[in-house]
PDB file with one MODEL, atoms N, CA, C and O in Angstrom:
MODEL        1
ATOM      1  N   MET A   1     170.643 130.864-124.842  1.00  0.00           N
ATOM      2  CA  MET A   1     171.787 130.325-125.535  1.00  0.00           C
ATOM      3  C   MET A   1     172.869 131.401-125.582  1.00  0.00           C
ATOM      4  O   MET A   1     172.580 132.585-125.753  1.00  0.00           O
ATOM      5  N   TYR A   2     174.098 130.973-125.430  1.00  0.00           N
ATOM      6  CA  TYR A   2     175.223 131.900-125.511  1.00  0.00           C
ATOM      7  C   TYR A   2     175.680 132.079-126.953  1.00  0.00           C
ATOM      8  O   TYR A   2     175.418 131.228-127.803  1.00  0.00           O
ATOM      9  N   LEU A   3     176.361 133.183-127.224  1.00  0.00           N
ATOM     10  CA  LEU A   3     176.834 133.514-128.568  1.00  0.00           C
ATOM     11  C   LEU A   3     177.709 132.406-129.154  1.00  0.00           C
ATOM     12  O   LEU A   3     177.566 132.059-130.326  1.00  0.00           O
ATOM     13  N   GLN A   4     178.601 131.858-128.354  1.00  0.00           N
ATOM     14  CA  GLN A   4     179.497 130.802-128.830  1.00  0.00           C
ATOM     15  C   GLN A   4     178.705 129.556-129.264  1.00  0.00           C
ATOM     16  O   GLN A   4     179.031 128.942-130.280  1.00  0.00           O
ATOM     17  N   GLU A   5     177.687 129.190-128.513  1.00  0.00           N
ATOM     18  CA  GLU A   5     176.843 128.047-128.876  1.00  0.00           C
ATOM     19  C   GLU A   5     176.093 128.321-130.171  1.00  0.00           C
ATOM     20  O   GLU A   5     175.971 127.443-131.025  1.00  0.00           O
ATOM     21  N   PHE A   6     175.592 129.545-130.313  1.00  0.00           N
ATOM     22  CA  PHE A   6     174.860 129.953-131.512  1.00  0.00           C
ATOM     23  C   PHE A   6     175.752 129.862-132.751  1.00  0.00           C
ATOM     24  O   PHE A   6     175.359 129.274-133.758  1.00  0.00           O
ATOM     25  N   THR A   7     176.941 130.438-132.677  1.00  0.00           N
ATOM     26  CA  THR A   7     177.827 130.422-133.850  1.00  0.00           C
ATOM     27  C   THR A   7     178.253 129.001-134.206  1.00  0.00           C
ATOM     28  O   THR A   7     178.395 128.676-135.385  1.00  0.00           O
ATOM     29  N   LYS A   8     178.456 128.163-133.214  1.00  0.00           N
ATOM     30  CA  LYS A   8     178.821 126.761-133.475  1.00  0.00           C
ATOM     31  C   LYS A   8     177.673 126.031-134.180  1.00  0.00           C
ATOM     32  O   LYS A   8     177.900 125.294-135.139  1.00  0.00           O
ATOM     33  N   GLU A   9     176.452 126.237-133.705  1.00  0.00           N
ATOM     34  CA  GLU A   9     175.289 125.586-134.321  1.00  0.00           C
ATOM     35  C   GLU A   9     175.081 126.050-135.762  1.00  0.00           C
ATOM     36  O   GLU A   9     174.804 125.233-136.640  1.00  0.00           O
ATOM     37  N   ILE A  10     175.213 127.352-136.010  1.00  0.00           N
ATOM     38  CA  ILE A  10     175.032 127.868-137.366  1.00  0.00           C
ATOM     39  C   ILE A  10     176.129 127.360-138.279  1.00  0.00           C
ATOM     40  O   ILE A  10     175.867 127.039-139.438  1.00  0.00           O
ATOM     41  N   LYS A  11     177.351 127.280-137.782  1.00  0.00           N
ATOM     42  CA  LYS A  11     178.459 126.751-138.600  1.00  0.00           C
ATOM     43  C   LYS A  11     178.171 125.309-139.012  1.00  0.00           C
ATOM     44  O   LYS A  11     178.356 124.949-140.175  1.00  0.00           O
ATOM     45  N   GLN A  12     177.726 124.489-138.078  1.00  0.00           N
ATOM     46  CA  GLN A  12     177.404 123.094-138.379  1.00  0.00           C
ATOM     47  C   GLN A  12     176.310 123.012-139.430  1.00  0.00           C
ATOM     48  O   GLN A  12     176.395 122.201-140.353  1.00  0.00           O
ATOM     49  N   LYS A  13     175.288 123.840-139.299  1.00  0.00           N
ATOM     50  CA  LYS A  13     174.185 123.832-140.263  1.00  0.00           C
ATOM     51  C   LYS A  13     174.664 124.315-141.637  1.00  0.00           C
ATOM     52  O   LYS A  13     174.291 123.744-142.661  1.00  0.00           O
ATOM     53  N   ARG A  14     175.493 125.370-141.656  1.00  0.00           N
ATOM     54  CA  ARG A  14     175.985 125.936-142.913  1.00  0.00           C
ATOM     55  C   ARG A  14     176.817 124.924-143.694  1.00  0.00           C
ATOM     56  O   ARG A  14     176.741 124.864-144.921  1.00  0.00           O
ATOM     57  N   LEU A  15     177.603 124.136-142.983  1.00  0.00           N
ATOM     58  CA  LEU A  15     178.491 123.170-143.627  1.00  0.00           C
ATOM     59  C   LEU A  15     177.761 121.999-144.282  1.00  0.00           C
ATOM     60  O   LEU A  15     178.369 121.241-145.038  1.00  0.00           O
ATOM     61  N   THR A  16     176.476 121.841-144.006  1.00  0.00           N
ATOM     62  CA  THR A  16     175.720 120.767-144.653  1.00  0.00           C
ATOM     63  C   THR A  16     175.506 121.064-146.134  1.00  0.00           C
ATOM     64  O   THR A  16     175.272 120.149-146.924  1.00  0.00           O
ATOM     65  N   GLY A  17     175.585 122.346-146.513  1.00  0.00           N
ATOM     66  CA  GLY A  17     175.374 122.735-147.907  1.00  0.00           C
ATOM     67  C   GLY A  17     173.917 122.875-148.286  1.00  0.00           C
ATOM     68  O   GLY A  17     173.594 123.084-149.456  1.00  0.00           O
ATOM     69  N   ASN A  18     173.037 122.762-147.312  1.00  0.00           N
ATOM     70  CA  ASN A  18     171.594 122.896-147.548  1.00  0.00           C
ATOM     71  C   ASN A  18     171.086 124.182-146.906  1.00  0.00           C
ATOM     72  O   ASN A  18     171.807 124.865-146.178  1.00  0.00           O
ATOM     73  N   TRP A  19     169.814 124.493-147.200  1.00  0.00           N
ATOM     74  CA  TRP A  19     169.164 125.593-146.495  1.00  0.00           C
ATOM     75  C   TRP A  19     169.133 125.252-145.011  1.00  0.00           C
ATOM     76  O   TRP A  19     168.995 124.086-144.642  1.00  0.00           O
ATOM     77  N   TYR A  20     169.261 126.265-144.163  1.00  0.00           N
ATOM     78  CA  TYR A  20     169.194 126.044-142.716  1.00  0.00           C
ATOM     79  C   TYR A  20     168.378 127.146-142.067  1.00  0.00           C
ATOM     80  O   TYR A  20     168.242 128.245-142.605  1.00  0.00           O
ATOM     81  N   ASN A  21     167.833 126.826-140.890  1.00  0.00           N
ATOM     82  CA  ASN A  21     166.974 127.752-140.142  1.00  0.00           C
ATOM     83  C   ASN A  21     167.383 127.773-138.686  1.00  0.00           C
ATOM     84  O   ASN A  21     167.967 126.820-138.169  1.00  0.00           O
ATOM     85  N   PHE A  22     167.069 128.864-138.043  1.00  0.00           N
ATOM     86  CA  PHE A  22     167.245 128.970-136.594  1.00  0.00           C
ATOM     87  C   PHE A  22     166.222 129.971-136.086  1.00  0.00           C
ATOM     88  O   PHE A  22     166.078 131.061-136.640  1.00  0.00           O
ATOM     89  N   VAL A  23     165.524 129.601-135.044  1.00  0.00           N
ATOM     90  CA  VAL A  23     164.621 130.508-134.336  1.00  0.00           C
ATOM     91  C   VAL A  23     164.877 130.269-132.857  1.00  0.00           C
ATOM     92  O   VAL A  23     164.738 129.147-132.369  1.00  0.00           O
ATOM     93  N   GLY A  24     165.251 131.322-132.148  1.00  0.00           N
ATOM     94  CA  GLY A  24     165.524 131.161-130.736  1.00  0.00           C
ATOM     95  C   GLY A  24     166.000 132.455-130.105  1.00  0.00           C
ATOM     96  O   GLY A  24     165.963 133.523-130.715  1.00  0.00           O
ATOM     97  N   VAL A  25     166.444 132.328-128.871  1.00  0.00           N
ATOM     98  CA  VAL A  25     166.929 133.473-128.108  1.00  0.00           C
ATOM     99  C   VAL A  25     168.417 133.274-127.855  1.00  0.00           C
ATOM    100  O   VAL A  25     168.839 132.240-127.337  1.00  0.00           O
ATOM    101  N   VAL A  26     169.206 134.279-128.227  1.00  0.00           N
ATOM    102  CA  VAL A  26     170.653 134.251-128.025  1.00  0.00           C
ATOM    103  C   VAL A  26     171.014 135.468-127.181  1.00  0.00           C
ATOM    104  O   VAL A  26     170.835 136.610-127.605  1.00  0.00           O
ATOM    105  N   GLU A  27     171.519 135.208-125.996  1.00  0.00           N
ATOM    106  CA  GLU A  27     171.917 136.267-125.067  1.00  0.00           C
ATOM    107  C   GLU A  27     170.819 137.316-124.902  1.00  0.00           C
ATOM    108  O   GLU A  27     171.082 138.519-124.892  1.00  0.00           O
ATOM    109  N   GLY A  28     169.581 136.832-124.774  1.00  0.00           N
ATOM    110  CA  GLY A  28     168.440 137.704-124.520  1.00  0.00           C
ATOM    111  C   GLY A  28     167.844 138.378-125.744  1.00  0.00           C
ATOM    112  O   GLY A  28     166.928 139.190-125.615  1.00  0.00           O
ATOM    113  N   LYS A  29     168.350 138.053-126.936  1.00  0.00           N
ATOM    114  CA  LYS A  29     167.839 138.660-128.167  1.00  0.00           C
ATOM    115  C   LYS A  29     167.131 137.615-129.006  1.00  0.00           C
ATOM    116  O   LYS A  29     167.631 136.504-129.181  1.00  0.00           O
ATOM    117  N   ASN A  30     165.953 137.975-129.529  1.00  0.00           N
ATOM    118  CA  ASN A  30     165.175 137.063-130.364  1.00  0.00           C
ATOM    119  C   ASN A  30     165.773 137.015-131.761  1.00  0.00           C
ATOM    120  O   ASN A  30     165.922 138.041-132.423  1.00  0.00           O
ATOM    121  N   ILE A  31     166.115 135.806-132.199  1.00  0.00           N
ATOM    122  CA  ILE A  31     166.769 135.599-133.488  1.00  0.00           C
ATOM    123  C   ILE A  31     165.878 134.769-134.389  1.00  0.00           C
ATOM    124  O   ILE A  31     165.297 133.770-133.965  1.00  0.00           O
ATOM    125  N   ARG A  32     165.778 135.198-135.646  1.00  0.00           N
ATOM    126  CA  ARG A  32     165.114 134.422-136.697  1.00  0.00           C
ATOM    127  C   ARG A  32     166.063 134.433-137.887  1.00  0.00           C
ATOM    128  O   ARG A  32     166.432 135.498-138.382  1.00  0.00           O
ATOM    129  N   LEU A  33     166.458 133.244-138.348  1.00  0.00           N
ATOM    130  CA  LEU A  33     167.470 133.148-139.386  1.00  0.00           C
ATOM    131  C   LEU A  33     167.107 132.065-140.396  1.00  0.00           C
ATOM    132  O   LEU A  33     166.665 130.977-140.027  1.00  0.00           O
ATOM    133  N   LYS A  34     167.302 132.379-141.675  1.00  0.00           N
ATOM    134  CA  LYS A  34     167.182 131.403-142.752  1.00  0.00           C
ATOM    135  C   LYS A  34     168.360 131.678-143.680  1.00  0.00           C
ATOM    136  O   LYS A  34     168.529 132.796-144.167  1.00  0.00           O
ATOM    137  N   GLY A  35     169.170 130.653-143.920  1.00  0.00           N
ATOM    138  CA  GLY A  35     170.361 130.871-144.731  1.00  0.00           C
ATOM    139  C   GLY A  35     170.672 129.728-145.663  1.00  0.00           C
ATOM    140  O   GLY A  35     170.120 128.632-145.558  1.00  0.00           O
ATOM    141  N   PHE A  36     171.578 130.018-146.583  1.00  0.00           N
ATOM    142  CA  PHE A  36     172.104 129.030-147.515  1.00  0.00           C
ATOM    143  C   PHE A  36     173.569 129.365-147.740  1.00  0.00           C
ATOM    144  O   PHE A  36     173.902 130.443-148.232  1.00  0.00           O
ATOM    145  N   LYS A  37     174.445 128.429-147.375  1.00  0.00           N
ATOM    146  CA  LYS A  37     175.890 128.667-147.400  1.00  0.00           C
ATOM    147  C   LYS A  37     176.188 129.939-146.608  1.00  0.00           C
ATOM    148  O   LYS A  37     175.855 129.999-145.424  1.00  0.00           O
ATOM    149  N   THR A  38     176.807 130.965-147.216  1.00  0.00           N
ATOM    150  CA  THR A  38     177.128 132.184-146.469  1.00  0.00           C
ATOM    151  C   THR A  38     176.107 133.302-146.685  1.00  0.00           C
ATOM    152  O   THR A  38     176.359 134.451-146.323  1.00  0.00           O
ATOM    153  N   TRP A  39     174.980 132.975-147.262  1.00  0.00           N
ATOM    154  CA  TRP A  39     173.923 133.956-147.496  1.00  0.00           C
ATOM    155  C   TRP A  39     172.910 133.890-146.361  1.00  0.00           C
ATOM    156  O   TRP A  39     172.266 132.861-146.157  1.00  0.00           O
ATOM    157  N   LEU A  40     172.770 134.973-145.633  1.00  0.00           N
ATOM    158  CA  LEU A  40     171.736 135.075-144.608  1.00  0.00           C
ATOM    159  C   LEU A  40     170.535 135.755-145.253  1.00  0.00           C
ATOM    160  O   LEU A  40     170.396 136.977-145.206  1.00  0.00           O
ATOM    161  N   GLN A  41     169.674 134.945-145.853  1.00  0.00           N
ATOM    162  CA  GLN A  41     168.527 135.485-146.585  1.00  0.00           C
ATOM    163  C   GLN A  41     167.577 136.216-145.642  1.00  0.00           C
ATOM    164  O   GLN A  41     167.108 137.313-145.946  1.00  0.00           O
ATOM    165  N   VAL A  42     167.302 135.605-144.508  1.00  0.00           N
ATOM    166  CA  VAL A  42     166.478 136.220-143.464  1.00  0.00           C
ATOM    167  C   VAL A  42     167.298 136.154-142.190  1.00  0.00           C
ATOM    168  O   VAL A  42     167.694 135.074-141.752  1.00  0.00           O
ATOM    169  N   TYR A  43     167.550 137.304-141.602  1.00  0.00           N
ATOM    170  CA  TYR A  43     168.289 137.344-140.339  1.00  0.00           C
ATOM    171  C   TYR A  43     167.791 138.547-139.552  1.00  0.00           C
ATOM    172  O   TYR A  43     168.194 139.683-139.803  1.00  0.00           O
ATOM    173  N   THR A  44     166.914 138.283-138.603  1.00  0.00           N
ATOM    174  CA  THR A  44     166.382 139.365-137.781  1.00  0.00           C
ATOM    175  C   THR A  44     166.816 139.180-136.329  1.00  0.00           C
ATOM    176  O   THR A  44     166.852 138.070-135.799  1.00  0.00           O
ATOM    177  N   ILE A  45     167.139 140.297-135.720  1.00  0.00           N
ATOM    178  CA  ILE A  45     167.498 140.330-134.306  1.00  0.00           C
ATOM    179  C   ILE A  45     166.543 141.314-133.651  1.00  0.00           C
ATOM    180  O   ILE A  45     166.569 142.512-133.931  1.00  0.00           O
ATOM    181  N   ASN A  46     165.702 140.785-132.776  1.00  0.00           N
ATOM    182  CA  ASN A  46     164.656 141.601-132.132  1.00  0.00           C
ATOM    183  C   ASN A  46     163.840 142.368-133.170  1.00  0.00           C
ATOM    184  O   ASN A  46     163.505 143.534-132.966  1.00  0.00           O
ATOM    185  N   GLY A  47     163.525 141.710-134.280  1.00  0.00           N
ATOM    186  CA  GLY A  47     162.670 142.284-135.305  1.00  0.00           C
ATOM    187  C   GLY A  47     163.366 143.215-136.283  1.00  0.00           C
ATOM    188  O   GLY A  47     162.722 143.728-137.198  1.00  0.00           O
ATOM    189  N   ILE A  48     164.665 143.448-136.118  1.00  0.00           N
ATOM    190  CA  ILE A  48     165.418 144.330-137.013  1.00  0.00           C
ATOM    191  C   ILE A  48     166.163 143.489-138.046  1.00  0.00           C
ATOM    192  O   ILE A  48     166.868 142.541-137.698  1.00  0.00           O
ATOM    193  N   ASP A  49     165.999 143.845-139.319  1.00  0.00           N
ATOM    194  CA  ASP A  49     166.590 143.081-140.419  1.00  0.00           C
ATOM    195  C   ASP A  49     168.105 143.255-140.456  1.00  0.00           C
ATOM    196  O   ASP A  49     168.610 144.377-140.462  1.00  0.00           O
ATOM    197  N   ASN A  50     168.830 142.125-140.480  1.00  0.00           N
ATOM    198  CA  ASN A  50     170.284 142.108-140.597  1.00  0.00           C
ATOM    199  C   ASN A  50     170.722 141.176-141.714  1.00  0.00           C
ATOM    200  O   ASN A  50     171.843 140.668-141.693  1.00  0.00           O
ATOM    201  N   SER A  51     169.845 140.946-142.693  1.00  0.00           N
ATOM    202  CA  SER A  51     170.156 140.053-143.807  1.00  0.00           C
ATOM    203  C   SER A  51     171.358 140.588-144.575  1.00  0.00           C
ATOM    204  O   SER A  51     171.712 141.761-144.455  1.00  0.00           O
ATOM    205  N   ASN A  52     171.994 139.703-145.379  1.00  0.00           N
ATOM    206  CA  ASN A  52     173.162 140.142-146.134  1.00  0.00           C
ATOM    207  C   ASN A  52     173.117 139.679-147.577  1.00  0.00           C
ATOM    208  O   ASN A  52     172.155 139.040-148.005  1.00  0.00           O
ATOM    209  N   CYS A  53     174.138 139.998-148.307  1.00  0.00           N
ATOM    210  CA  CYS A  53     174.253 139.639-149.724  1.00  0.00           C
ATOM    211  C   CYS A  53     174.687 138.184-149.883  1.00  0.00           C
ATOM    212  O   CYS A  53     175.194 137.566-148.947  1.00  0.00           O
ATOM    213  N   MET A  54     174.480 137.655-151.076  1.00  0.00           N
ATOM    214  CA  MET A  54     174.913 136.294-151.392  1.00  0.00           C
ATOM    215  C   MET A  54     176.421 136.278-151.622  1.00  0.00           C
ATOM    216  O   MET A  54     177.042 137.314-151.860  1.00  0.00           O
ATOM    217  N   GLU A  55     176.998 135.064-151.546  1.00  0.00           N
ATOM    218  CA  GLU A  55     178.409 134.830-151.871  1.00  0.00           C
ATOM    219  C   GLU A  55     179.370 135.669-151.038  1.00  0.00           C
ATOM    220  O   GLU A  55     180.293 136.280-151.576  1.00  0.00           O
ATOM    221  N   ARG A  56     179.157 135.698-149.758  1.00  0.00           N
ATOM    222  CA  ARG A  56     180.077 136.392-148.846  1.00  0.00           C
ATOM    223  C   ARG A  56     181.235 135.453-148.504  1.00  0.00           C
ATOM    224  O   ARG A  56     181.092 134.232-148.567  1.00  0.00           O
ATOM    225  N   SER A  57     182.366 136.024-148.148  1.00  0.00           N
ATOM    226  CA  SER A  57     183.474 135.199-147.659  1.00  0.00           C
ATOM    227  C   SER A  57     183.096 134.667-146.271  1.00  0.00           C
ATOM    228  O   SER A  57     182.193 135.199-145.625  1.00  0.00           O
ATOM    229  N   ILE A  58     183.776 133.635-145.826  1.00  0.00           N
ATOM    230  CA  ILE A  58     183.504 133.070-144.502  1.00  0.00           C
ATOM    231  C   ILE A  58     183.760 134.134-143.427  1.00  0.00           C
ATOM    232  O   ILE A  58     183.001 134.234-142.464  1.00  0.00           O
ATOM    233  N   LYS A  59     184.811 134.917-143.585  1.00  0.00           N
ATOM    234  CA  LYS A  59     185.129 135.963-142.623  1.00  0.00           C
ATOM    235  C   LYS A  59     184.000 136.996-142.549  1.00  0.00           C
ATOM    236  O   LYS A  59     183.589 137.387-141.456  1.00  0.00           O
ATOM    237  N   GLN A  60     183.502 137.435-143.698  1.00  0.00           N
ATOM    238  CA  GLN A  60     182.400 138.401-143.727  1.00  0.00           C
ATOM    239  C   GLN A  60     181.143 137.797-143.112  1.00  0.00           C
ATOM    240  O   GLN A  60     180.434 138.454-142.350  1.00  0.00           O
ATOM    241  N   PHE A  61     180.875 136.526-143.454  1.00  0.00           N
ATOM    242  CA  PHE A  61     179.712 135.828-142.910  1.00  0.00           C
ATOM    243  C   PHE A  61     179.769 135.798-141.388  1.00  0.00           C
ATOM    244  O   PHE A  61     178.795 136.153-140.723  1.00  0.00           O
ATOM    245  N   ASN A  62     180.902 135.377-140.834  1.00  0.00           N
ATOM    246  CA  ASN A  62     181.037 135.287-139.381  1.00  0.00           C
ATOM    247  C   ASN A  62     180.893 136.651-138.728  1.00  0.00           C
ATOM    248  O   ASN A  62     180.283 136.768-137.665  1.00  0.00           O
ATOM    249  N   ASN A  63     181.443 137.672-139.346  1.00  0.00           N
ATOM    250  CA  ASN A  63     181.305 139.033-138.823  1.00  0.00           C
ATOM    251  C   ASN A  63     179.841 139.471-138.834  1.00  0.00           C
ATOM    252  O   ASN A  63     179.347 140.020-137.849  1.00  0.00           O
ATOM    253  N   ASP A  64     179.146 139.226-139.954  1.00  0.00           N
ATOM    254  CA  ASP A  64     177.729 139.583-140.059  1.00  0.00           C
ATOM    255  C   ASP A  64     176.891 138.851-139.015  1.00  0.00           C
ATOM    256  O   ASP A  64     175.934 139.405-138.475  1.00  0.00           O
ATOM    257  N   LEU A  65     177.257 137.610-138.737  1.00  0.00           N
ATOM    258  CA  LEU A  65     176.498 136.777-137.810  1.00  0.00           C
ATOM    259  C   LEU A  65     176.548 137.327-136.385  1.00  0.00           C
ATOM    260  O   LEU A  65     175.547 137.267-135.671  1.00  0.00           O
ATOM    261  N   ILE A  66     177.680 137.856-135.963  1.00  0.00           N
ATOM    262  CA  ILE A  66     177.836 138.237-134.560  1.00  0.00           C
ATOM    263  C   ILE A  66     177.849 139.735-134.276  1.00  0.00           C
ATOM    264  O   ILE A  66     177.649 140.137-133.129  1.00  0.00           O
ATOM    265  N   LYS A  67     178.080 140.578-135.297  1.00  0.00           N
ATOM    266  CA  LYS A  67     178.312 142.003-134.993  1.00  0.00           C
ATOM    267  C   LYS A  67     177.156 142.657-134.239  1.00  0.00           C
ATOM    268  O   LYS A  67     177.398 143.398-133.286  1.00  0.00           O
ATOM    269  N   GLU A  68     175.922 142.410-134.632  1.00  0.00           N
ATOM    270  CA  GLU A  68     174.784 143.047-133.953  1.00  0.00           C
ATOM    271  C   GLU A  68     174.478 142.383-132.615  1.00  0.00           C
ATOM    272  O   GLU A  68     173.875 143.008-131.742  1.00  0.00           O
ATOM    273  N   LEU A  69     174.879 141.141-132.441  1.00  0.00           N
ATOM    274  CA  LEU A  69     174.645 140.460-131.171  1.00  0.00           C
ATOM    275  C   LEU A  69     175.603 140.935-130.087  1.00  0.00           C
ATOM    276  O   LEU A  69     175.325 140.771-128.899  1.00  0.00           O
ATOM    277  N   GLN A  70     176.715 141.515-130.479  1.00  0.00           N
ATOM    278  CA  GLN A  70     177.709 141.967-129.500  1.00  0.00           C
ATOM    279  C   GLN A  70     177.449 143.386-129.012  1.00  0.00           C
ATOM    280  O   GLN A  70     178.176 143.876-128.148  1.00  0.00           O
ATOM    281  N   ARG A  71     176.452 144.043-129.531  1.00  0.00           N
ATOM    282  CA  ARG A  71     176.156 145.417-129.086  1.00  0.00           C
ATOM    283  C   ARG A  71     175.439 145.426-127.767  1.00  0.00           C
ATOM    284  O   ARG A  71     175.115 146.494-127.248  1.00  0.00           O
TER     285      ARG A  71
ENDMDL
END
């Protein structure tokens, strides 16, 4: 899956207002994610924790979602 497809899918899931999950491979990296609104409670990339704090702004959330995937 490409980064753009991943961010689009997570945005759609986030907008439901419910808990959401994702497990898959994005641009060759293994992703495991569990979130609620802008809180990434569980977010691992190749086994490394990238979880964040609750109540983030949308801009911060989007940055957190992609910053480690772009390395």
